[in-house]
C-alpha positions in Angstrom: 101.6 100.7 96.8 101.3 99.4 93.2 102.9 102.5 91.6 105.8 102.8 94.1 108.3 100.1 95.0 109.7 101.1 98.4 112.5 99.0 99.9 110.3 98.4 103.0 107.2 99.7 104.6 107.1 101.0 108.2 103.9 100.6 110.1 103.3 103.0 113.0 102.7 102.2 115.8 104.1 98.7 115.9 101.6 97.8 118.5 98.8 96.8 116.1 96.6 93.7 115.9 98.1 90.8 114.0 95.4 91.0 111.3 96.7 94.4 110.3 100.1 93.0 109.6 98.6 90.1 107.7 96.6 92.4 105.5 99.7 94.3 104.5 101.6 91.1 103.9 98.8 90.0 101.4 99.0 93.4 99.7 102.8 93.7 99.2 105.9 91.6 99.0 108.0 94.4 100.6 109.5 93.8 104.1 107.3 95.3 106.9 108.9 97.2 109.7 107.2 98.0 112.9 108.0 101.3 114.6 106.8 103.2 117.6 105.5 102.4 121.1 108.0 99.7 121.8 109.8 100.1 125.2 110.9 96.7 126.2 112.5 93.6 124.7 109.1 91.9 125.1 107.5 94.5 122.9 110.1 93.9 120.2 109.8 90.2 120.4 106.0 90.5 120.2 106.1 92.7 117.1 108.4 90.2 115.4 106.3 87.2 116.5 103.2 89.0 115.0 104.8 89.1 111.6 107.0 92.2 111.3 110.2 91.5 109.3 112.0 94.0 111.5 111.5 96.9 113.9 112.8 100.5 114.2 113.4 101.7 117.8 115.0 104.7 119.3 115.9 103.1 122.6 119.5 102.1 122.4 119.0 99.2 124.8 116.8 97.5 122.2 119.2 98.0 119.2 121.1 94.7 119.4 118.6 92.1 120.5 119.0 88.7 119.0 
């Protein structure tokens, strides 16, 4: 990560322990996106509450959550 400066980093699957997200946050200042294995609004909200800056989902019903 030190040689490349991506716009964001996507972690797959998004259903990971909170400490994994914390480790990435300590290692980079890039936004972290969670992707994969999210099927419900609860899954998305949990991923965001655990520290992801955003999520990527393929289920259209989850695209415009606020």
